[in-house]
N, C-alpha and C positions, 0 to 999 in steps of 0.2 A: 785536058787538065786545066783548071781555072787558075792555079797558082803559076804565075809567070816564071819562066825558067831563068830569065835574066836576074842577076844579083843587083842590078842598078837600084839605087835608092829612089823611092817615089816621092816627088815633091807634093806637099800638101797645100802649098800656096799661102793664102792670106789668112791663116788662123790667128785669132787675137792672142796676144802674149799675156801670160800670167804675170801680174805684178808681184814683186818679191813678197813672199808670204809674211803676214803681219804676226805679231806676238799672239799667243793664245788668248782668247777672249775678245780680240778685235776682229771685226768683220773683214774677211779677205776679199780680194777682187774675184770676179767671176769671168769665165770664158764662154762665149756663145758657141753652141754646137749647131752647125748647119748641115742639112742634107737636102739635095736637090734644089739648092739655092734658097732654102727657107730655114729660119731658125726653128729648131725643135726643142731646145732646152739649154741649160746652163750647167757648167761644171765649176764647183767651188771647193777649194781646199781650205779648211778652217784651222788646221793644226799641222805644223811641221817643226818638230823639235829634236834636239840631240838627246840620246839616252845613254846612260852609263851606270855601272854599278859593280858589285862583287857578288858572285853566286854563293850559295850555302857551302859549296865545296872550296870557296876561297879563290875562285877564278875571276879576274877582272875582265869586264866586257864593255863593249860600246856599240852604239847603233843609232837608229832614228825612228821617229814615230810620225807617220803621215795619216791624216784623216780628212775626209771630205766626201763629196758625192755628186751625183747627177740629178738635176731637177727638171722634169719635163714641163715644157711650156706650150707645146702644140702637138698633141697626140695625133691629130688628123694629118698634119704634114709628115710626121714620121711614118704613119701607116700608108699614106699615099706614095711615099718613096720606097715602100716595100719592106720596111723594118718591122718584122714581127716581134722582135725582142731587141733589147739593148743590153750588152754584157761587157764586163771587164775581161781583158786578157793581158796579163802582166808577164814580162820576161826579165830574166836576171843575167847580167854580165858581171862577173867578179873574179878576182884572183884567188878567192877563198870560197869555192862552191861547197855547199852542204850536201849531206846524204848521198855522197858518191856521184853527184852530178858533174857534168862537163859544160862549161859556159860556151855559148849562151843557152839558157834553158827556160821552159815555161814554169811559172811559179803558181802553185806549189808543184814540186816534182819529187817523188811520185805524188800524183793527185790523190786525195783521200777516196775519190770515186773511181780512180783507175783510168778512166777514159774521157774525162771532161777537161777541156782546155781552160775553163773559166775560173777566174779568181772569185771566191775561194774554191767552192765546189758546188755540187747540185743538191746535196742532201740537206743543206742548211735551211732550205725553204720550209721543210717540215719540222726541223729541229728547233726552229725559233730564232736562229741567229740572223745576222744583218744581211746576208747575201741570199737572194732568191732565184729560183730556177727561171722564173718568168721575167726577171730583170725589172720588176716593178715593186719590190718589197720596200715598204716605208721604213725608214730609220733616220732619226735625227733630222727630220724635216726634208729628207731627200728620197727620191724614188728609187735610186740605186746607190747604196752606200759603199764606201771603200775605207778600209782600215788595215794598216800593216805596221808591224813593229819588229823589223829585222835587227839582228845583232850578231856580233862575232867576238871571239876571244881576243883580248889585247895581246895575248902571248903570240898570236899569229901575225902581228903587225909587221910591216905595213899591210893594211887592208883597203881595198877599193871595191865598193859594192854599189852598183848602179842598176836601177830598174827602169824599164820603159812600160808605162801603163797606157793601154789603148782602150778606148770605148769603141765597141764594134756594133755595127748594125747587122743583126742576124736575120737573114731573109727566110721566107717560108721553106725554101729548099735546103736550109742549113748553111748556106753560104755566109761567111763572115767578112764584112768589109769594115776596116778601121776608119773611123770618122773623126777622131780626135786623139792625140797622143801626148804624153807628158813624160819627162825624165825626172828622176829624183834618186836620192840615196845618201850614202855617207862614206867617209874615209876614216881610218885610224892610222895615225902617223907612228913611226917607230918609237917615239917617246910616249905613246899612249893617248895623244890628243885626238879627240873625236870631233869631226866637222861634218855638219849636215850638208846635203845638196838639195836646195829648195826645189819644189815642184815647178817645172818650167815647160810651157807648151812648146811643142816642136814644129818646125816648118816642114818636116818630112818624117816619114816612117823609117827609123834606122834599119840598116841592113841586118843587124844582130837580132832584131825582133822577128824579121822574116825567117832567118836561119833557125831560131829557136822554135817557131811554130811549125816550120817544115820538119824539124827533128821530131816534134811531138806527133805530127800526122803520120810520119813514117813508123812510129812506135805504136800508135793507136789508129789503125786505118779506119775503124768505124766506131762511133761513140754509142754507148748503150742508151744515151739520152736523145737519140734522134739527130745528133749533130755529126755530120760526116765531113771532117776536115780534109780527108784525102781527096784532092781535086775540088775542094769546096772553099778555098780561101782566095778571094779576088784582090789583086793589086789595083789600086786606083791611079788615075792619071792626073787628076787635079783635086784641089780642095777649095771650097766645099764640094763634097762628093755628089754626083748625080748619076743615075743609072746608065747614062750614055758614056760615062767615063771608064766603065769596067773594061779590063784588058783581056778577059777570059775568052 
């Protein structure tokens, strides 16, 4: 089984830090993504804002809005490292889980496609949305776009909602290796104050991310889309990742 049994957090090492996100309309900082010692692309988040409002039913709510994406700069280096695709896997840890979930869990859960771990899902490549099955769908100038607008009712405050978003290198055999991870989210205080958590690059893959993905693979042993996460998720020893770092 390629998924390491130990719960120990895996250090990613010297990943560049995201500078605090700038206001909408101002160019944000980028983070280099390296595989096998070579830069293959950049991740940039161009929007991170607080959201709040009142529903048609009169329910006050709050949340956050994160948008950005991955831009490939060296396809040859990515291919040489064995990355057949690059995809997002996002997990959620919250005191107010939705849809009957138990934290931590893979987002979205349940997935619209039933057995895909990727954010958002795999049918969007043909429906014309921003997320593509091949991880190369152009949107907003990015090769792989990300957009999420989570929210919760203020009546349920206090709320703590935290996501871990990882870009994974998907190898030809379906193995997923996280190569860059970010945390972000929001809180709602008892008095209804909504505060965003800016997207921040992580020096390690959090244990909750592994727990959520392991929960997913135990529920969906084999993916209908050729991705077999059961025994197919490799923990890495160092970052930037190289094939010799795999612990499988």
